[in-house]
C-alpha positions as protocol buffer text, in pm:
chain_id: "A"
residue {
  index: 1
  type: MET
  ca { x: -2886 y: 3109 z: 330 }
}
residue {
  index: 2
  type: LYS
  ca { x: -3206 y: 2986 z: 495 }
}
residue {
  index: 3
  type: ILE
  ca { x: -3452 y: 2773 z: 300 }
}
residue {
  index: 4
  type: VAL
  ca { x: -3811 y: 2673 z: 378 }
}
residue {
  index: 5
  type: ILE
  ca { x: -3936 y: 2378 z: 174 }
}
residue {
  index: 6
  type: ASP
  ca { x: -4294 y: 2390 z: 54 }
}
residue {
  index: 7
  type: MET
  ca { x: -4535 y: 2099 z: 100 }
}
residue {
  index: 8
  type: SER
  ca { x: -4499 y: 2015 z: -270 }
}
residue {
  index: 9
  type: LEU
  ca { x: -4153 y: 1875 z: -196 }
}
residue {
  index: 10
  type: SER
  ca { x: -4046 y: 1592 z: 31 }
}
residue {
  index: 11
  type: PRO
  ca { x: -3900 y: 1648 z: 379 }
}
residue {
  index: 12
  type: GLU
  ca { x: -3613 y: 1431 z: 250 }
}
residue {
  index: 13
  type: TRP
  ca { x: -3470 y: 1756 z: 112 }
}
residue {
  index: 14
  type: VAL
  ca { x: -3396 y: 1891 z: 462 }
}
residue {
  index: 15
  type: PRO
  ca { x: -3086 y: 1679 z: 541 }
}
residue {
  index: 16
  type: VAL
  ca { x: -2966 y: 1709 z: 181 }
}
residue {
  index: 17
  type: LEU
  ca { x: -2964 y: 2088 z: 185 }
}
residue {
  index: 18
  type: GLU
  ca { x: -2830 y: 2101 z: 541 }
}
residue {
  index: 19
  type: ARG
  ca { x: -2539 y: 1877 z: 437 }
}
residue {
  index: 20
  type: HIS
  ca { x: -2445 y: 2150 z: 187 }
}
residue {
  index: 21
  type: GLY
  ca { x: -2449 y: 2415 z: 458 }
}
residue {
  index: 22
  type: TRP
  ca { x: -2792 y: 2575 z: 427 }
}
residue {
  index: 23
  type: GLU
  ca { x: -3027 y: 2614 z: 722 }
}
residue {
  index: 24
  type: THR
  ca { x: -3338 y: 2428 z: 609 }
}
residue {
  index: 25
  type: LEU
  ca { x: -3692 y: 2367 z: 738 }
}
residue {
  index: 26
  type: HIS
  ca { x: -3981 y: 2176 z: 587 }
}
residue {
  index: 27
  type: TRP
  ca { x: -4310 y: 2367 z: 610 }
}
residue {
  index: 28
  type: SER
  ca { x: -4481 y: 2066 z: 774 }
}
residue {
  index: 29
  type: THR
  ca { x: -4265 y: 2116 z: 1084 }
}
residue {
  index: 30
  type: ILE
  ca { x: -4351 y: 2483 z: 1134 }
}
residue {
  index: 31
  type: GLY
  ca { x: -4692 y: 2556 z: 986 }
}
residue {
  index: 32
  type: ASP
  ca { x: -5029 y: 2427 z: 874 }
}
residue {
  index: 33
  type: PRO
  ca { x: -4976 y: 2182 z: 585 }
}
residue {
  index: 34
  type: ARG
  ca { x: -5289 y: 2329 z: 423 }
}
residue {
  index: 35
  type: ALA
  ca { x: -5162 y: 2688 z: 439 }
}
residue {
  index: 36
  type: GLU
  ca { x: -5204 y: 2892 z: 124 }
}
residue {
  index: 37
  type: ASP
  ca { x: -4896 y: 2971 z: -80 }
}
residue {
  index: 38
  type: SER
  ca { x: -4931 y: 3342 z: -4 }
}
residue {
  index: 39
  type: PHE
  ca { x: -4916 y: 3265 z: 371 }
}
residue {
  index: 40
  type: ILE
  ca { x: -4598 y: 3058 z: 328 }
}
residue {
  index: 41
  type: MET
  ca { x: -4443 y: 3333 z: 119 }
}
residue {
  index: 42
  type: ASP
  ca { x: -4530 y: 3595 z: 382 }
}
residue {
  index: 43
  type: TRP
  ca { x: -4376 y: 3375 z: 650 }
}
residue {
  index: 44
  type: ALA
  ca { x: -4061 y: 3325 z: 442 }
}
residue {
  index: 45
  type: ARG
  ca { x: -4026 y: 3698 z: 376 }
}
residue {
  index: 46
  type: THR
  ca { x: -4084 y: 3792 z: 742 }
}
residue {
  index: 47
  type: ASN
  ca { x: -3838 y: 3532 z: 870 }
}
residue {
  index: 48
  type: GLY
  ca { x: -3564 y: 3575 z: 610 }
}
residue {
  index: 49
  type: TYR
  ca { x: -3613 y: 3244 z: 430 }
}
residue {
  index: 50
  type: ILE
  ca { x: -3607 y: 3148 z: 64 }
}
residue {
  index: 51
  type: ALA
  ca { x: -3900 y: 2933 z: -51 }
}
residue {
  index: 52
  type: PHE
  ca { x: -3815 y: 2606 z: -229 }
}
residue {
  index: 53
  type: THR
  ca { x: -4107 y: 2461 z: -424 }
}
residue {
  index: 54
  type: HIS
  ca { x: -4237 y: 2254 z: -713 }
}
residue {
  index: 55
  type: ASP
  ca { x: -4550 y: 2470 z: -721 }
}
residue {
  index: 56
  type: LEU
  ca { x: -4577 y: 2723 z: -1005 }
}
residue {
  index: 57
  type: ASP
  ca { x: -4803 y: 2947 z: -795 }
}
residue {
  index: 58
  type: PHE
  ca { x: -4507 y: 3092 z: -605 }
}
residue {
  index: 59
  type: GLY
  ca { x: -4360 y: 3246 z: -920 }
}
residue {
  index: 60
  type: THR
  ca { x: -4703 y: 3363 z: -1029 }
}
residue {
  index: 61
  type: LEU
  ca { x: -4756 y: 3537 z: -694 }
}
residue {
  index: 62
  type: LEU
  ca { x: -4422 y: 3714 z: -728 }
}
residue {
  index: 63
  type: ALA
  ca { x: -4511 y: 3831 z: -1078 }
}
residue {
  index: 64
  type: LEU
  ca { x: -4864 y: 3943 z: -992 }
}
residue {
  index: 65
  type: THR
  ca { x: -4763 y: 4137 z: -682 }
}
residue {
  index: 66
  type: GLY
  ca { x: -4432 y: 4278 z: -801 }
}
residue {
  index: 67
  type: ALA
  ca { x: -4291 y: 4171 z: -465 }
}
residue {
  index: 68
  type: LEU
  ca { x: -3926 y: 4215 z: -374 }
}
residue {
  index: 69
  type: GLY
  ca { x: -3928 y: 3886 z: -184 }
}
residue {
  index: 70
  type: PRO
  ca { x: -3908 y: 3626 z: -70 }
}
residue {
  index: 71
  type: SER
  ca { x: -3674 y: 3464 z: -316 }
}
residue {
  index: 72
  type: VAL
  ca { x: -3810 y: 3143 z: -466 }
}
residue {
  index: 73
  type: ILE
  ca { x: -3635 y: 2832 z: -595 }
}
residue {
  index: 74
  type: GLN
  ca { x: -3870 y: 2649 z: -827 }
}
residue {
  index: 75
  type: VAL
  ca { x: -3802 y: 2301 z: -969 }
}
residue {
  index: 76
  type: ARG
  ca { x: -3969 y: 2208 z: -1296 }
}
residue {
  index: 77
  type: THR
  ca { x: -3906 y: 1835 z: -1327 }
}
residue {
  index: 78
  type: GLN
  ca { x: -4112 y: 1520 z: -1304 }
}
residue {
  index: 79
  type: ASP
  ca { x: -3875 y: 1353 z: -1058 }
}
residue {
  index: 80
  type: ILE
  ca { x: -3846 y: 1594 z: -767 }
}
residue {
  index: 81
  type: MET
  ca { x: -3666 y: 1366 z: -522 }
}
residue {
  index: 82
  type: PRO
  ca { x: -3321 y: 1456 z: -389 }
}
residue {
  index: 83
  type: SER
  ca { x: -3173 y: 1133 z: -529 }
}
residue {
  index: 84
  type: HIS
  ca { x: -3246 y: 1269 z: -877 }
}
residue {
  index: 85
  type: LEU
  ca { x: -3205 y: 1646 z: -837 }
}
residue {
  index: 86
  type: GLU
  ca { x: -2933 y: 1703 z: -576 }
}
residue {
  index: 87
  type: THR
  ca { x: -2645 y: 1705 z: -825 }
}
residue {
  index: 88
  type: ILE
  ca { x: -2838 y: 1944 z: -1049 }
}
residue {
  index: 89
  type: LEU
  ca { x: -2979 y: 2177 z: -783 }
}
residue {
  index: 90
  type: VAL
  ca { x: -2682 y: 2230 z: -552 }
}
residue {
  index: 91
  type: PRO
  ca { x: -2450 y: 2385 z: -815 }
}
residue {
  index: 92
  type: VAL
  ca { x: -2734 y: 2613 z: -927 }
}
residue {
  index: 93
  type: LEU
  ca { x: -2795 y: 2728 z: -568 }
}
residue {
  index: 94
  type: ARG
  ca { x: -2424 y: 2798 z: -522 }
}
residue {
  index: 95
  type: GLN
  ca { x: -2412 y: 2991 z: -850 }
}
residue {
  index: 96
  type: TYR
  ca { x: -2714 y: 3208 z: -771 }
}
residue {
  index: 97
  type: GLU
  ca { x: -2680 y: 3232 z: -392 }
}
residue {
  index: 98
  type: PRO
  ca { x: -2589 y: 3604 z: -395 }
}
residue {
  index: 99
  type: LEU
  ca { x: -2898 y: 3683 z: -606 }
}
residue {
  index: 100
  type: LEU
  ca { x: -3121 y: 3460 z: -392 }
}
residue {
  index: 101
  type: GLU
  ca { x: -3005 y: 3647 z: -83 }
}
residue {
  index: 102
  type: THR
  ca { x: -3112 y: 3979 z: -235 }
}
residue {
  index: 103
  type: GLY
  ca { x: -3429 y: 3873 z: -421 }
}
residue {
  index: 104
  type: ALA
  ca { x: -3468 y: 3636 z: -715 }
}
residue {
  index: 105
  type: LEU
  ca { x: -3678 y: 3365 z: -873 }
}
residue {
  index: 106
  type: VAL
  ca { x: -3459 y: 3071 z: -978 }
}
residue {
  index: 107
  type: THR
  ca { x: -3618 y: 2805 z: -1196 }
}
residue {
  index: 108
  type: VAL
  ca { x: -3438 y: 2472 z: -1238 }
}
residue {
  index: 109
  type: ASP
  ca { x: -3496 y: 2172 z: -1461 }
}
residue {
  index: 110
  type: GLU
  ca { x: -3274 y: 1883 z: -1572 }
}
residue {
  index: 111
  type: HIS
  ca { x: -3112 y: 2079 z: -1854 }
}
residue {
  index: 112
  type: LYS
  ca { x: -3099 y: 2444 z: -1756 }
}
residue {
  index: 113
  type: SER
  ca { x: -3165 y: 2705 z: -1494 }
}
residue {
  index: 114
  type: ARG
  ca { x: -3298 y: 3057 z: -1522 }
}
residue {
  index: 115
  type: VAL
  ca { x: -3285 y: 3347 z: -1279 }
}
residue {
  index: 116
  type: ARG
  ca { x: -3507 y: 3653 z: -1265 }
}
residue {
  index: 117
  type: VAL
  ca { x: -3416 y: 3931 z: -1027 }
}
residue {
  index: 118
  type: LEU
  ca { x: -3707 y: 4062 z: -821 }
}
residue {
  index: 119
  type: PRO
  ca { x: -3934 y: 4242 z: -871 }
}
residue {
  index: 120
  type: ILE
  ca { x: -4064 y: 4063 z: -1178 }
}
């Protein structure tokens, strides 16, 4: 699974996700930090990446367009740092990895996760 991390999340996530076996890039290393969400999503879809974000716009774009991809992992917590979320997020990614690879929106908070298969 390949993951591109949106600007709304810290680059500190890159080594964390790589340690768990996922190829990971932070958007700041490959594109314009001011790029619109739709541009990042197009890049992710074209290059076979899943978007990881704290930004609600990614899910909204999926819903409005009825797109089949890219998959999106969306965290809905106040503390979005790996030191807080790693132990919550990694099991969720492992659980939903097959759906993420085919097209899904996975929303994660401290207490639960939800998956919606694309298109929404």
